Structure formats: C-alpha cells, structure tokens
KOLDREN-999759 format. One record per residue: x, y, z of N, C-alpha, C in turn; residue in three letters. Coordinates in steps of 0.001 Angstrom, whole numbers, padded with zeros to 6 digits, always signed. Layout:
BEGIN
XYZXYZXYZALA...
This chain:
BEGIN
+068697+030328+142661+068141+031680+142854+069248+032821+142558UNK+070614+032570+142201+071174+033825+142016+071428+034920+140436UNK+070636+033557+139865+070289+034406+138859+068967+035468+138870UNK+068326+035008+139718+067622+036398+140121+067514+037217+140939UNK+068846+037464+141356+069418+038270+142630+069706+039072+141261UNK+070982+038512+140191+071887+039285+139222+070926+040036+138435UNK+069561+039537+137956+068659+039974+137176+068136+041452+137535UNK+067698+041456+138992+067192+041664+139205+068287+043559+139364UNK+069300+043414+140166+070095+044755+139977+070695+044923+138717UNK+070820+043979+137576+070811+044644+136132+069824+045408+135752UNK+068657+044774+135894+067436+045214+135481+067452+047178+136377UNK+067633+046957+137290+067359+047916+137890+067895+049363+137474UNK+069038+048837+137899+070392+049679+137040+070038+050474+135642UNK+069616+049131+134952+069100+049841+133636+067950+050471+132963UNK+066797+050322+134167+066095+051654+134355+066354+052962+134444UNK+066860+052498+135484+067197+053885+136242+068125+054742+135063UNK+068859+053995+134516+069526+054792+133725+068839+055423+132221UNK+068211+054744+132059+067280+054969+131334+066308+055778+130877UNK+065921+056096+132129+064863+057129+132966+066162+058505+132647UNK+067295+058597+132876+067969+059710+132905+068538+059620+131279UNK+067919+059016+130448+068221+059702+129106+066801+059667+128232UNK+067394+060267+126991+065912+061219+126276+066027+060615+124630UNK+065480+059780+124296+065578+059017+123006+064450+058838+122440UNK+063297+059614+122057+061894+059662+121352+061915+058025+120469UNK+062721+057893+119813+062878+056313+118925+063144+055571+119687UNK+063883+055471+120727+063515+054301+121355+062685+054245+121979UNK+062104+055248+122599+060921+055121+123732+059704+054798+123002UNK+059220+055073+121812+058503+054695+120599+058271+052943+120283UNK+059692+052692+120135+059738+051113+119830+059511+050600+121244UNK+059873+050816+122496+059298+050274+123684+057825+050343+123515UNK+057805+051345+123121+056151+051545+123434+054920+050255+122355UNK+055920+050336+121154+055212+049715+120351+055174+047937+120470UNK+056484+047598+121452+056781+046463+121592+055840+045833+122840UNK+055046+047085+123892+053832+046842+124763+052961+046354+124005UNK+052593+047187+123185+051507+047068+122471+050947+046138+121479UNK+052094+045698+121361+052633+044159+120319+052379+043157+121500UNK+053150+043369+122786+052430+042562+124043+050890+042246+123851UNK+050179+043214+124107+048837+043624+124434+048171+042976+123150UNK+048487+043318+122082+047608+042026+120967+047968+040236+120477UNK+049300+040296+121519+049674+038621+121484+048607+038253+122424UNK+048465+038743+123572+047564+038568+124798+045940+038290+124044UNK+045740+039077+122998+044575+039252+122444+044564+037673+121667UNK+045298+037812+120470+045460+036539+119830+045895+035316+120318UNK+046150+035588+121859+046553+034066+122617+048073+033666+121496UNK+048824+034054+121640+050128+034063+121188+051463+034479+121563UNK+051414+033088+123150+051986+033303+123838+053736+033739+123216UNK+054527+033182+122127+055695+033172+121381+055634+034532+121044UNK+054606+035315+120719+055037+036423+119943+054989+037598+121363UNK+054384+037433+122553+054355+038060+123743+055495+037771+124325UNK+056591+036855+124450+058105+036993+124821+058759+037529+123932UNK+058365+037161+122560+059430+037779+121347+059443+039200+121666UNK+058129+040307+121920+058455+041214+122245+059051+041709+123811UNK+058682+041007+124379+059167+040987+125589+060910+041194+125478UNK+061101+040419+125289+062639+040332+124448+063170+041502+124006UNK+062353+041747+122978+063007+043279+122001+062197+044304+123084UNK+061401+044270+124013+061247+045739+125019+062965+045692+126012UNK+063299+044500+126249+064378+044745+127164+065440+045111+126606UNK+065995+044851+125272+067200+045119+124533+066707+046818+124799UNK+065756+047322+123905+065843+048507+123695+065888+049398+125126UNK+065847+049036+126392+065764+049255+127721+067487+049710+127647UNK+068190+048417+127472+069778+048592+127542+070204+049515+126286UNK+069467+049787+125084+069748+050652+124680+069790+051726+124853UNK+068373+052228+125242+068164+053097+125811+069512+054012+127230UNK+069928+053375+127937+070717+053345+128856+072205+053458+128377UNK+071938+053027+127271+073633+053014+126488+074241+051624+126970UNK+073956+050701+127515+074391+049723+127665+073946+048459+127126UNK+074071+048398+125681+073818+047370+124936+074348+046119+125120UNK+075489+046191+126048+076637+045244+125937+075877+044291+127632UNK+075304+044627+128082+074574+044352+129504+073189+043382+128937UNK+072608+043465+127835+071240+042433+127555+072314+041320+127971UNK+073393+040945+127372+074044+039555+127401+073743+038574+128936UNK+074431+039075+129708+073872+039043+130989+072716+039208+131824UNK+071888+040111+131497+070553+039709+131639+069617+038760+131015UNK+070259+038351+130073+069359+037680+129026+070110+035762+129790UNK+071389+035917+129558+072052+034658+130677+070911+034469+131881UNK+070548+035294+132405+069550+035370+133993+068789+034847+133742UNK+067746+034972+133002+066554+035176+132746+066366+034287+131671UNK+067266+033059+131115+066844+032226+129998+065835+031136+130951UNK+066990+030897+131805+066415+029852+132452+065236+029662+133372UNK+064560+031059+133775+063205+030994+133759+062313+030775+133244UNK+062934+032095+132002+062004+031917+131290+061082+030716+130444UNK+061696+029577+130137+061930+027884+129737+060782+027939+130677UNK+060613+028126+131836+059384+027444+132306+058526+028134+132191UNK+058399+029445+132352+057467+030168+132512+056615+030212+131001UNK+057302+030261+130175+056511+029685+128741+055459+028805+128661UNK+056278+027795+129263+055316+026573+128961+054189+027096+130254UNK+053991+027843+131117+052981+027003+131797+052681+028757+131973UNK+052663+029692+131141+052277+030655+131892+050333+031138+130923UNK+049347+032141+132007+048007+032145+131634+048114+033376+131226UNK+046791+034001+130864+046515+034948+130147+046821+036346+130975UNK+046075+035916+132546+046060+036745+133476+047260+037438+133722UNK+048507+036579+133721+049858+036502+134325+050178+037856+133136UNK+049738+037666+132126+050799+038314+130919+049588+039569+130828UNK+048480+039469+130975+048065+041395+131501+048579+042018+132811UNK+048962+041307+133698+049579+042281+134828+050745+042335+134249UNK+051700+041813+133855+052865+041602+132969+052882+043086+132338UNK+051923+042921+131193+051856+044074+130232+051526+045567+131060UNK+051116+045396+132062+050530+046595+133097+051903+047117+133728UNK+052691+045935+134104+053701+046503+134886+054904+047067+133377UNK+054621+047216+132284+055703+046959+131517+055290+048492+131137UNK+054146+049411+131272+053490+050194+130868+054155+051158+132172UNK+053726+050579+133194+054329+051296+134176+055812+052038+134867UNK+056691+051520+134114+057945+050956+134040+058191+052340+132660UNK+057115+051792+131696+057953+052575+130434+057064+054638+131096UNK+056268+054511+131405+055415+055681+131627+056501+056494+132925UNK+057427+055582+133980+058260+056260+134606+059455+056713+133844UNK+059788+055759+132926+061055+055991+132152+061002+057355+131345UNK+059765+057419+130542+059480+058346+129608+059190+060018+130684UNK+058638+059727+132218+058735+061188+133054+060260+061159+133323UNK+061448+060549+133576+062577+060632+133821+062319+060657+135267UNK+061471+059061+136178+061374+058887+137518+061802+057964+137411UNK+063317+057617+137658+064346+056944+137763+063756+056189+139099UNK+063820+056594+140406+063073+056072+141547+061963+055286+141498UNK+060987+055708+140214+060051+055208+140172+059873+053857+139221UNK+060873+053984+138201+060985+053012+137675+061807+051538+137898UNK+062766+052292+139005+063337+050824+139859+062074+050397+140574UNK+061226+050924+141572+060378+050764+142476+059402+049749+141667UNK+058956+050146+140233+057614+049154+139343+058715+047858+139120UNK+059945+048284+138822+060862+047123+138105+061005+045988+139466UNK+061346+046847+140583+061288+045750+141453+060286+044896+141935UNK+059002+045599+141470+057647+044685+142190+057249+044026+140693UNK+057731+044142+139711+057685+043259+138822+058680+041955+138421UNK+059990+042335+139261+060598+041113+138972+059770+040192+140076UNK+059951+040892+140924+059619+040054+142137+058088+039165+142279UNK+057235+039707+141642+055603+038874+141327+056443+037761+140124UNK+057393+037928+139533+057563+037260+138722+058039+035867+139583UNK+058859+036227+140116+058966+035208+141227+058482+034228+142003UNK+057563+035153+142448+056449+034480+143040+055848+033899+142296UNK+055396+034420+141206+054633+033092+140210+055800+031738+139677UNK+056935+032142+139378+057899+031347+139747+057697+030146+140724UNK+057781+030577+142174+057555+029582+142886+056857+028564+143103UNK+054986+029621+142608+053918+029096+142362+054296+027763+141507UNK+054570+028268+140090+054380+027240+139378+055549+026147+139941UNK+056985+026373+140536+057820+025213+140681+057231+024305+141747UNK+056370+024725+142656+055126+023964+143404+054485+022957+142614UNK+053518+023892+141675+052843+023192+140733+053074+022162+139376UNK+054077+022805+139062+054519+021880+137700+056330+021631+138523UNK+056575+020656+139260+057422+020612+139630+058771+019285+138900UNK+057730+018653+137904+058502+017878+136908+059272+018804+135662UNK+058708+019931+135592+059077+021002+134862+060374+021500+135243UNK+060353+021801+136391+061768+022575+137013+062446+021204+136831UNK+062723+019961+137399+062959+018988+137673+064173+018645+135817UNK+063080+018748+134804+063395+018961+133592+064335+019761+133411UNK+063926+021149+133876+065046+022326+133717+066453+022037+134139UNK+066406+021583+135400+067680+021500+136029+068368+020291+135829UNK+067970+019241+134682+068613+018496+134195+069307+019053+132707UNK+068235+019756+132056+068866+020301+130698+069873+022092+131209UNK+070051+022387+132407+070995+023261+132583+072403+022619+133070UNK+072320+021527+133782+073336+021241+133853+074205+020357+132356UNK+073645+019636+131724+074114+019001+130379+074194+020619+129416UNK+073793+021383+129431+074336+022688+129041+075741+023617+129421UNK+075973+022760+130697+077027+023602+131213+078387+022780+130481UNK
C-alpha cells in the first residue's frame, strides 16, 4: 500500500503546483486527453483510455515544471494499473473522466486547494475500487504479486 501513499503525495503536489502555472497550450493538451478518454469510453477502448490517462498525467507534471516526477508517479501506479486495466467497467471510467474534468477546471482557474481536494478524492476512489477488485478478483492480485517479485 506504500505505492498508493507515494502516488497520492506526488500527485497532490503536482496539481497544486500546476494550478499556480499558466500555460494554455499544456492546458489544451490536458483537455484534449480528457476528451479522448470520453471518446475511448464510447468506443469501448480501454487501451486508448489508459493511454490518454498517462498522457494527461505527464502533461500535469510538465505544467508544474516537474517532468522528472512522472517517473516516480508512473512507478507508483504501474502495479495498480495492471489490475485495473483487466477489470475496469464503463461506469468506473465515466467517474474517472468526471474527476479528471474537475481537476482540470480547478487547475485552469488557479484553485490549488480545490485541485488537491478533487485529486485526493479521485485517488482514494481508485483505491476503494482496487480494494473491491482485490476481493472479487483475488487471483489477479496473486498473479500481480508474483510478477512484481520476479521483476525486482
């Protein structure tokens, strides 16, 4: 569970710093990534959804001027993402997109506190989903634990 703590702290810092910046081109890129996530849901294309999600997170790091932080966030979330990709449902994706839009709105209006509050809720919602998934699909988590231990 330490990956979740690391990810939350880094992502909260990134959105707060991003909210203090102003770069319309990067904000447009984030908005486009979210719109593509909506399209991916309509097309039932979870691979595209997660590809756009990654791009969105990278852009937030770029907006914050902390591109190097993306590697740490990516490492912290990759273990969770493997399981989520295998078991995600359309309703969950709709909620994620809504959260993403709320974070973007807060960042675009320079509201760092709101951006952090929404991001915290979003990440904790993801963790609750993972807890439910671990209960329902324990074999996936066992496979993931085996894969992770062999990668180290």
